[in-house]
C-alpha positions in Angstrom: 0.3 -0.2 0.0 1.7 3.7 -1.1 2.0 6.7 1.0 -1.1 8.4 -0.7 -3.4 5.0 -0.1 -3.0 5.4 3.6 -3.3 8.9 3.6 -6.6 8.7 1.7 -7.9 5.9 4.3 -7.4 7.8 7.4 -8.6 11.0 5.8 -12.0 9.0 5.0 -12.0 7.6 8.9 -11.3 11.3 10.2 -14.0 12.8 7.9 -16.5 10.2 9.2 -16.0 10.7 13.0 -15.9 14.5 12.1 -19.1 14.2 10.6 -20.6 12.4 13.6 -19.3 15.1 15.7 -19.9 18.6 14.0 -22.6 20.8 15.3 -24.9 22.4 13.0 -24.1 25.1 11.0 -24.2 28.4 12.5 -26.6 31.1 11.5 -26.1 34.1 9.5 -23.1 36.6 10.4 -25.5 39.3 12.2 -27.8 36.9 14.1 -28.5 36.6 17.6 -27.0 33.1 17.5 -24.2 33.8 15.8 -23.4 36.5 18.1 -22.7 34.2 21.0 -19.8 33.5 19.0 -17.9 36.1 17.5 -17.7 39.5 15.4 -15.8 41.6 14.0 -16.3 45.3 12.9 -16.0 45.5 9.1 -16.6 48.5 6.7 -18.8 46.4 4.7 -21.0 44.9 7.6 -21.6 48.2 9.3 -24.8 49.0 7.8 -26.6 45.5 8.7 -24.7 44.3 11.6 -23.8 47.7 13.8 -26.1 50.4 14.8 -24.6 53.8 15.0 -26.4 56.0 17.5 -26.1 59.7 18.7 -28.0 61.9 21.1 -28.4 64.8 18.9 -30.4 65.1 15.6 -29.3 65.4 13.3 -25.5 65.2 13.9 -22.3 64.5 11.8 -21.4 62.1 14.3 -20.6 59.4 14.8 -20.0 58.7 10.9 -18.3 56.0 9.0 -15.1 57.3 6.3 -14.7 55.7 3.1 -11.8 53.9 4.7 -14.1 52.3 7.4 -13.1 54.4 10.3 -15.7 55.4 12.8 -15.7 59.1 14.4 -17.7 58.7 17.5 -17.1 62.5 18.4 -16.8 65.6 17.0 -13.4 66.4 15.5 -12.2 69.9 16.7 -10.6 70.3 13.0 -13.8 69.5 11.7 -15.3 73.0 10.2 -18.5 72.0 8.8 -21.4 73.5 10.5 -23.4 70.6 11.5 -20.8 69.8 14.6 -22.2 69.3 18.0 -20.7 69.3 21.6 -22.8 67.8 24.6 -23.0 64.5 22.1 -22.9 60.9 22.7 -21.5 58.7 19.7 -22.0 54.9 20.1 -21.6 52.0 18.0 -23.2 48.9 19.1 -24.0 45.4 17.9 -27.2 45.6 16.0 -28.8 43.0 18.5 -28.7 41.4 22.5 -25.8 38.9 22.6 -26.5 35.2 23.6 -24.2 36.1 26.6 -25.7 33.1 29.1 -25.1 29.5 29.1 -27.7 26.7 29.4 -27.6 27.7 33.4 -28.2 31.3 32.7 -24.4 32.4 33.8 -22.6 34.8 31.9 -20.2 33.6 29.7 -16.4 34.2 29.1 -15.7 36.8 26.5 -13.2 38.8 25.1 -12.6 41.6 22.9 -10.1 43.8 21.4 -10.2 47.3 19.7 -8.0 50.1 18.1 -9.3 53.7 18.6 -7.2 57.0 18.7 -8.3 60.3 20.6 -6.8 63.2 19.0 -6.9 66.1 21.5 -6.4 69.9 20.1 -6.3 71.3 23.8 -4.3 71.4 27.1 -4.5 69.0 29.5 -7.9 68.8 31.1 -9.6 70.8 28.4 -10.7 68.0 26.0 -13.8 65.7 26.8 -14.4 63.5 27.4 -13.1 60.2 26.7 -14.1 56.7 25.2 -15.4 53.2 26.9 -16.0 49.7 25.9 -19.4 48.6 27.6 -21.5 45.6 28.2 -24.7 47.0 29.2 -28.8 46.4 29.4 -29.2 49.6 27.5 -30.3 49.2 23.8 -29.1 52.8 23.0 -27.2 55.6 25.2 -29.6 57.1 27.8 -31.0 60.3 27.6 -29.1 63.4 29.4 -25.7 60.8 29.7 -23.5 63.1 27.6 -20.0 64.8 29.0 -19.1 62.9 31.7 -21.3 60.2 31.7 -20.1 59.0 28.6 -23.5 57.7 27.5 -23.5 55.1 30.3 -25.5 56.4 32.1 -28.1 59.5 32.6 -27.4 62.5 34.8 -30.3 62.0 37.3 -30.1 59.2 39.8 -33.9 58.5 39.8 -33.4 58.2 35.8 -30.9 55.2 36.3 -31.9 51.7 35.7 -29.2 50.1 33.8 -26.9 47.6 34.9 -23.4 48.0 32.9 -19.8 46.7 32.9 -17.4 49.4 31.2 -13.7 49.9 30.9 -13.2 53.7 30.2 -10.2 55.7 28.8 -11.1 59.3 30.6 -9.8 62.6 29.3 -11.6 64.9 31.8 -11.2 64.9 35.5 -14.3 65.3 37.2 -14.6 65.7 40.8 -18.3 65.2 41.7 -18.7 63.6 44.6 -20.2 60.2 42.8 -17.2 60.0 40.4 -14.1 61.6 41.9 -11.6 60.9 38.7 -8.1 60.6 39.8 -7.0 62.9 36.7 -7.6 63.8 33.2 -5.7 60.9 31.9 -6.8 57.5 33.7 -8.3 54.1 32.9 -10.7 52.5 34.8 -13.2 49.7 34.9 -16.8 50.9 35.6 -19.2 48.5 37.5 -22.7 50.3 36.9 -21.1 53.5 38.2 -18.8 56.2 36.9 -16.6 56.0 39.9 -14.0 53.2 38.5 -13.5 50.5 41.1 -9.9 50.2 42.7 -7.3 49.5 41.3 -7.4 52.4 38.2 -4.5 53.4 36.1 -3.8 56.8 36.2 -1.7 57.9 33.0 -1.6 61.8 33.7 2.2 61.9 33.6 2.9 63.1 30.1 5.9 60.6 29.6 3.4 57.5 30.3 3.3 55.5 27.1 -0.6 55.7 27.8 -1.1 59.4 28.2 -4.5 60.2 26.6 -3.2 64.1 25.7 -0.5 62.2 23.2 -2.9 61.3 20.4 -1.6 57.8 20.8 -3.5 55.3 18.5 -4.2 52.8 21.3 -4.9 48.8 21.0 -6.8 47.7 24.0 -7.8 44.1 25.3 -10.8 43.2 27.9 -11.4 39.8 28.9 -13.6 38.3 31.1 -13.2 34.7 32.8 -16.5 33.3 34.3 -14.6 30.6 36.1 -12.8 33.2 38.2 -15.3 36.2 37.4 -11.6 38.0 36.6 -11.7 41.0 34.4 -8.6 42.1 33.1 -7.4 45.0 30.6 -4.6 45.4 28.4 -3.4 48.4 26.2 -0.4 49.8 24.4 -0.1 52.3 22.2 1.4 50.3 19.6 -1.0 49.2 16.6 -0.7 45.7 16.1 -2.2 42.3 17.3 -0.1 40.9 19.7 -1.3 41.2 23.4 1.1 42.5 26.3 2.0 39.9 28.8 0.8 41.9 31.8 -2.7 43.6 32.2 -3.0 46.8 33.4 -6.3 46.3 35.2 -7.3 43.3 36.9 -10.4 43.3 39.3 -13.0 40.5 40.1 -16.6 41.0 39.7 -19.5 38.3 38.9 -21.3 39.8 35.8 -23.7 36.4 36.4 -25.0 38.3 39.4 -24.8 41.9 37.8 -27.1 41.0 34.9 -29.1 38.6 36.6 -32.6 40.1 36.4 -32.0 41.2 32.8 -32.8 39.0 29.9 -31.4 41.3 27.2 -27.5 42.2 27.3 -25.9 44.4 24.6 -22.3 45.4 23.6 -21.1 48.8 22.2 -18.3 51.3 22.3 -19.2 54.9 23.5 -17.7 58.3 23.3 -19.2 61.6 24.6 -18.4 65.2 24.6 -19.5 68.1 26.8 -18.4 71.6 26.6 -15.5 70.5 25.1 -14.5 67.9 22.6 -12.3 66.1 20.8 -11.9 63.4 17.7 -12.3 59.9 19.0 -11.7 57.6 16.2 -12.4 53.8 16.2 -10.4 52.0 13.5 -11.1 48.3 14.3 -13.1 45.9 16.7 -13.5 42.3 17.6 -15.4 40.8 20.2 -15.6 36.9 20.9 -17.6 34.8 23.4 -15.7 31.9 24.4 -16.9 28.3 26.2 -17.9 28.6 29.7 -15.6 26.9 31.9 -17.3 24.9 34.7 -16.5 21.5 36.2 -19.5 19.3 35.6 -20.3 16.7 33.1 -21.1 17.7 29.7 -22.3 15.5 26.5 -18.9 14.4 24.9 -17.7 11.6 22.5 -17.3 8.3 24.4 -13.8 7.6 25.9 -12.8 5.0 22.8 -14.2 7.3 20.1 -12.0 10.5 21.7 -8.9 8.2 21.8 -9.6 6.3 18.3 -9.8 10.2 17.2 -6.6 11.5 18.4 -4.7 8.3 17.2 -6.2 8.8 13.6 -5.6 12.5 13.9 -1.9 12.2 14.9 -1.2 9.2 11.9 -2.9 11.8 9.4 -0.6 14.5 10.4 2.3 12.3 10.2 1.3 11.2 7.0 0.8 14.2 6.0 3.9 15.9 7.2 6.0 13.4 4.9 3.6 13.9 1.9 4.4 17.7 2.3 7.9 17.3 2.8 8.2 15.3 -0.4 6.2 17.6 -2.5 8.3 20.5 -1.0 11.8 18.6 -2.1 10.2 18.4 -5.5 9.5 22.1 -5.9 11.5 24.1 -8.0 13.7 26.7 -6.1 12.8 29.7 -7.6 8.9 29.0 -7.0 9.7 28.3 -3.4 11.2 31.5 -2.9 8.5 33.4 -4.3 5.8 31.4 -2.3 7.5 32.1 0.7 7.8 35.7 -0.2 4.1 36.0 -0.3 3.5 34.2 2.8 5.8 36.5 4.5 4.0 39.4 3.3 0.5 38.2 4.2 1.6 37.8 7.4 3.1 41.1 8.1 -0.3 42.8 6.1 -2.9 40.9 7.0 -5.5 43.9 7.2 -3.9 45.3 3.9 -5.5 44.2 0.8 -3.7 42.2 -1.8 -4.2 43.1 -5.6 -3.5 41.0 -8.6 -0.6 42.3 -11.0 -3.4 42.0 -13.8 -5.8 44.4 -12.2 -3.3 46.9 -11.4 -1.7 46.9 -15.1 -5.3 47.5 -16.0 -5.9 50.4 -13.6 -2.7 51.7 -15.0 -3.4 51.2 -18.7 -0.4 48.9 -18.5 1.8 51.4 -16.8 1.5 54.2 -19.3 3.9 57.0 -19.6 0.6 59.5 -19.2 -0.6 58.0 -15.9 2.8 58.9 -14.1 2.2 61.3 -11.5 5.4 61.0 -9.7 8.9 59.4 -9.7 12.1 58.6 -7.3 15.4 56.8 -7.0 13.8 53.7 -6.2 10.3 53.8 -7.8 7.4 55.4 -10.0 4.1 56.2 -8.9 1.2 56.1 -11.3 -2.2 57.1 -11.1 -4.6 54.0 -11.2 -8.3 53.6 -11.5 -9.8 50.3 -10.8 -12.9 48.9 -12.5 -15.3 50.1 -9.9 -14.3 53.7 -10.2 -11.8 53.8 -7.1 -8.9 55.9 -7.7 -5.6 54.6 -6.3 -1.7 56.1 -6.3 0.3 53.0 -7.5 3.9 52.8 -6.4 5.8 50.5 -8.8 9.0 49.5 -7.4 12.0 49.2 -10.0 12.2 45.8 -11.3 15.2 43.8 -9.6 15.9 46.2 -7.5 13.8 45.2 -4.2 13.9 41.5 -2.9 11.1 39.9 -1.1 12.4 40.4 2.3 12.7 44.4 1.6 9.3 44.8 0.2 8.1 42.4 3.3 9.9 44.5 5.5 8.6 48.1 4.2 4.8 46.5 4.1 5.6 45.3 8.2 6.3 49.4 8.6 3.6 50.5 6.7 0.5 48.4 7.7 0.8 48.9 11.2 1.1 52.6 11.4 -2.1 54.1 11.9 -1.9 58.3 12.4 -3.9 61.0 10.8 -1.0 62.6 9.1 0.7 59.6 7.8 -0.4 58.3 4.5 -1.7 54.6 5.2 -1.0 51.7 2.7 -4.3 50.4 1.0 -2.9 47.5 -0.7 0.0 45.4 -2.2 0.9 43.5 -4.8 4.1 41.1 -5.2 4.0 38.9 -8.6 6.7 38.4 -11.4 9.2 39.5 -9.5 7.8 43.0 -9.0 6.7 44.7 -5.8 3.7 47.4 -6.0 2.3 49.3 -3.0 -1.0 51.1 -3.5 -2.1 54.1 -1.5 -5.0 56.4 -1.2 -5.0 59.0 -4.3 -4.4 62.6 -3.3 -6.1 64.9 -6.0 -4.0 68.1 -4.4 -1.0 66.7 -5.0 2.2 67.4 -2.7 3.0 70.2 -0.9 5.8 71.1 -3.5 3.4 72.0 -5.9 1.9 74.7 -4.0 4.9 76.3 -2.6 7.1 75.9 -5.8 5.2 75.1 -8.9 3.1 77.2 -10.9 0.2 78.6 -8.4 -2.8 80.3 -9.4 -4.2 82.8 -7.2 -6.5 80.0 -5.6 -3.7 78.0 -4.7 -2.1 80.7 -3.1 -5.0 81.9 -1.1 -5.3 78.0 -0.2 -1.7 78.7 1.4 -2.1 80.8 3.6 -0.5 81.2 6.9 -3.0 79.3 9.3 -3.0 76.3 6.6 0.9 76.3 6.4 1.1 76.1 10.1 -1.4 73.0 10.6 0.9 71.7 7.8 4.2 72.1 9.8 2.4 71.0 13.0 1.1 67.8 11.3 4.2 66.6 10.0 5.8 67.2 13.3 2.8 65.0 15.0 3.5 62.3 12.3 7.5 62.1 13.0 6.7 62.3 16.5 4.3 59.2 16.1 7.4 57.6 14.0 9.9 57.9 16.2 8.0 57.5 19.7 4.8 55.8 19.3 5.7 52.5 18.1 7.4 49.6 19.1 10.6 50.6 17.6 12.1 53.9 16.3 11.1 54.3 12.4 13.3 56.6 10.4 11.6 58.0 7.3 14.8 59.5 5.9 13.3 61.5 2.9 11.2 64.0 4.6 10.6 67.1 2.1 8.1 69.2 0.4 7.5 66.4 -2.3 6.8 63.8 0.3 4.1 66.0 1.9 0.5 65.4 0.3 -2.5 67.2 0.8 -6.0 65.9 2.0 -9.0 67.9 0.3 -9.3 70.0 3.6 -5.4 70.9 3.2 -4.3 68.5 6.2 -0.8 67.1 5.6 0.1 63.3 5.2 3.6 62.7 5.2 4.0 59.8 2.5 6.7 57.7 0.9 8.4 55.2 3.3 10.4 53.7 0.8 13.7 54.9 2.8 12.3 54.0 6.1 14.6 51.9 8.6 13.3 50.2 11.8 16.2 50.7 14.3 16.7 50.4 18.0 16.2 53.3 19.8 19.6 55.2 20.9 21.4 53.0 18.3 22.8 54.3 15.2 23.1 52.4 11.9 25.9 53.1 9.4 24.1 53.3 6.2 24.4 54.4 2.4 23.6 57.9 2.1 20.0 58.3 0.9 17.8 61.3 0.5 17.2 64.5 -0.9 20.0 66.8 -1.6 19.0 69.9 1.0 17.4 67.9 3.6 20.1 65.5 4.3 21.9 65.8 7.7 25.9 66.4 7.9 26.3 63.2 9.4 24.8 61.3 6.6 26.9 62.7 4.3 30.2 62.6 6.3 30.0 59.8 8.3 26.9 57.7 6.8 25.5 57.6 10.3 21.9 58.3 11.4 19.6 58.1 14.0 16.1 59.9 14.2 18.1 63.2 14.6 18.1 63.0 10.8 14.8 62.8 10.1 14.4 66.2 13.1 17.2 68.1 10.5 14.9 67.3 7.2 12.0 68.7 9.2 13.9 71.6 10.3 14.4 72.3 6.6 10.8 71.5 5.6 9.5 74.3 8.2 11.9 76.9 7.1 11.0 76.3 3.8 7.1 76.3 4.0 7.6 79.7 6.1 9.9 81.3 3.5 8.3 80.1 0.8 11.9 79.1 -0.7 13.3 76.1 -1.9 16.1 74.1 0.5 18.7 74.7 -2.0 19.3 77.7 -3.9 23.0 77.0 -6.5 22.2 80.5 -8.0 23.0 82.2 -4.5 26.8 82.2 -4.3 26.7 83.2 -0.3 23.9 81.2 1.1 22.7 78.8 -1.0 21.2 77.0 1.9 18.0 78.0 3.2 18.8 77.3 6.4 22.2 79.5 6.2 19.8 82.2 4.5 17.4 82.1 7.6 20.5 82.1 10.3 22.0 85.4 8.4 18.7 87.2 8.7 18.6 86.1 12.2 22.0 87.5 13.1 21.0 90.7 11.4 18.1 90.9 13.7 15.4 90.7 11.2 14.6 87.1 10.8 10.7 87.8 10.3 11.6 89.3 6.7 12.7 85.9 5.6 8.7 85.0 5.8 6.7 84.1 2.8 4.6 87.9 2.6 1.9 85.4 1.9 2.0 84.5 5.5 0.8 87.4 6.9 -2.0 88.4 4.4 -4.7 85.7 5.0 -7.7 85.4 2.7 -10.1 86.6 5.4 -10.4 90.2 4.0 -9.4 93.4 5.4 -9.6 94.6 9.1 -9.6 97.6 11.1 -6.3 98.8 11.6 -5.8 98.4 15.2 -7.1 94.6 14.9 -4.6 93.9 11.9 -1.9 95.4 14.1 -2.4 92.9 16.8 -3.2 90.3 14.6 0.0 90.7 12.7 2.2 90.9 15.9 0.7 87.6 17.0 1.3 86.0 13.6 5.0 87.3 13.4 5.6 85.7 16.8 3.9 82.3 15.9 6.3 82.3 12.7 9.4 83.3 14.9 8.9 80.1 16.7 9.0 78.2 13.2 11.8 79.9 12.1 14.0 79.3 15.5 12.6 75.6 15.6 13.8 75.1 12.2 17.3 76.6 13.0 17.6 74.6 16.4 16.8 71.1 14.1 19.2 72.2 11.6 22.4 72.3 13.7 25.2 70.4 12.4 25.7 68.6 16.0 22.6 66.0 16.1 23.0 65.8 19.8 21.9 69.8 20.2 19.0 69.4 18.0 15.8 68.8 19.7 13.4 65.4 19.3 10.5 65.5 17.5 8.4 65.2 20.8 9.9 68.8 21.7 9.4 70.1 18.4 5.7 69.1 18.3 5.2 70.4 22.0 6.7 74.0 20.9 4.3 74.2 18.0 1.4 73.1 19.5 2.0 75.9 22.1 3.4 78.3 19.9 6.8 78.4 22.5 9.4 80.5 20.8 12.3 79.1 21.6 15.8 80.8 21.7 17.8 80.0 18.5 21.5 78.2 18.3 24.1 80.4 19.6 26.2 79.2 16.7 26.0 78.2 13.5 28.1 76.1 10.3 27.8 78.6 7.3 28.1 77.5 4.0 28.8 79.3 0.4 29.6 78.2 -3.0 32.4 79.0 -4.7 32.1 79.4 -8.5 34.1 75.9 -8.7 30.9 74.5 -7.8 32.3 73.7 -4.0 30.6 74.2 -0.7 32.8 75.8 1.8 32.5 77.7 5.1 31.8 82.2 4.4 33.7 84.5 6.3 32.6 85.0 9.7 30.9 88.4 8.9 27.4 89.2 7.5 26.8 89.7 4.0 23.6 90.1 2.2 22.9 87.2 0.2 23.8 87.6 -3.3 22.2 86.4 -6.3 23.8 85.0 -9.3 22.5 83.9 -12.6 24.8 80.8 -13.4 23.1 77.6 -12.0 26.0 75.8 -9.9 25.9 72.3 -8.8 26.2 71.5 -4.6 28.7 68.6 -4.3 28.1 67.4 -0.5 31.1 65.2 -0.7 33.3 68.7 -0.7 31.6 70.3 2.2 34.0 71.9 4.7 32.3 73.3 7.9 33.6 74.8 10.9 31.5 76.0 13.7 31.3 79.6 14.0 30.8 82.0 17.0 27.8 84.1 17.5 27.8 87.5 15.9 25.8 90.4 15.0 26.2 92.9 12.2 
């Protein structure tokens, strides 16, 4: 008898035993019966399986974006008229859960959800938080806005519900019935808004779960019916691996809590009072496990159990031999490609995989007239899918990217969720080619608005308020890359061309083609990469880089946005670098004269002279903050530069930091080489000849501070 005959024989026996032990098929995905097992929030299921609930009619919130993100409460950056304070946004599974077992006891369950709280105010001036809840209320109670988080009404006489909730609270309420420990804390609530002890106080800004740092947070909650233990895990990292140790652990018998109620609902709720914040739910999974209790239950007879185990072992052993023989017969090239695809599947489980033929059709066979961008490593095309969806498709140069490289890039991008980072929509790896798919940005890049052929409309749209918002958004994105993930992620090509703009002129930092993962505080020797004018000196001279290289590039970008000038101007013989030009203005005491005049003339129209003078002074102070920060970020000594957390904080608070006390100044000789200029101030001169800047010939010496 051959190995194939043995395999078929045992598979047949296993099939017969499996048929005898197989339960009836589950109900439809949105039925109450299936709800006792598991459900997952998916954009396509929202209409049929989930209910979006609000206390204000009409209200924009909660609402679902085209990407499937659920905005539960008002985004303060939302300029639409229909925005509401004193509201509740809740998403609930559409029907009551079969959460009890045959004896009426609450089963074990677990949930996993990923969310973001974006605040635009100082500590304890936002509101009010988000909570996962298991409750007897089908919808949020009336008068449950603000501190009540949509869990219970304000009046005690109106309270009839029972609930268990895990709250992420961003406002400190000191009412006797609540007594919050801080404006950033996490707690377990049992039919009360006063969290049971122990709770977790995260009010220290350095805490990894500080709720005013705009982290994207992954949270897990579980209930064990046998021990009555409620446990909570949370991290500011957006991936599926749960931390080892819970942050909260409380014992409560939920069977007693819900004893007198037949219907139990589950949801995620957020609320606003007289302040608001953007509360965004990215994903949510809820699972009801088997109820663990020590009593006899219908099982297969012991003999059948032993037989089933033996057959399973034999089948597994036989299948293993069969698999080994098949793998040996495969061609090496096919094996490598299959392993590559498998690796990418693991790291991009939430990212759609496209077929090569589908993307080729979307770009008209990668036609030249579909090109919208080109870099050293890739070409970007505008693609239109058969359903009309418009995408940006990044095609890596063939043969340049190996499977492990594209796997690493997908790994970096797919786990990053931040409002100011361009998210990966999909990927493809076929025929030895790697393609990445992104959301298409109709407005294009910031570079076009700063240095392209700008129309009058473009100039108006890029006024001072928008520019400051763009700078702050890029700073927030880099802070998240450097400090918000498990490992520090370097962008390595921060520049205006890689800042894309949404319809509302919000910045999205894109192109992670040069990203590298490094351990924090560790320097990695790499080949020089990046864009001239934005590359930090330590990369040019030593080929070594930390996250401070991104800080340098950000400083150049901030000054470029503020001044409306390119990072490098080869025609300027004395101060070809924008940072040198700004520094010389600072030394002359006229740093605000370096600003683009369009910044100080917003499109709002004329104002009274007195009001305009006050407004312009405030604007000048704000932009002085930007220019000083730009100079601090562009210091030659990487250790002297601030980190992106400090930069973002300074921008949010509009703090004017003192500029550097010394500077390494460069100029371009007629030969095209760059040298240190004389230590005296001279106005930046113009030259009609275009000279190339050779980074290999840079000669630098620190200059003392001086004034003309």
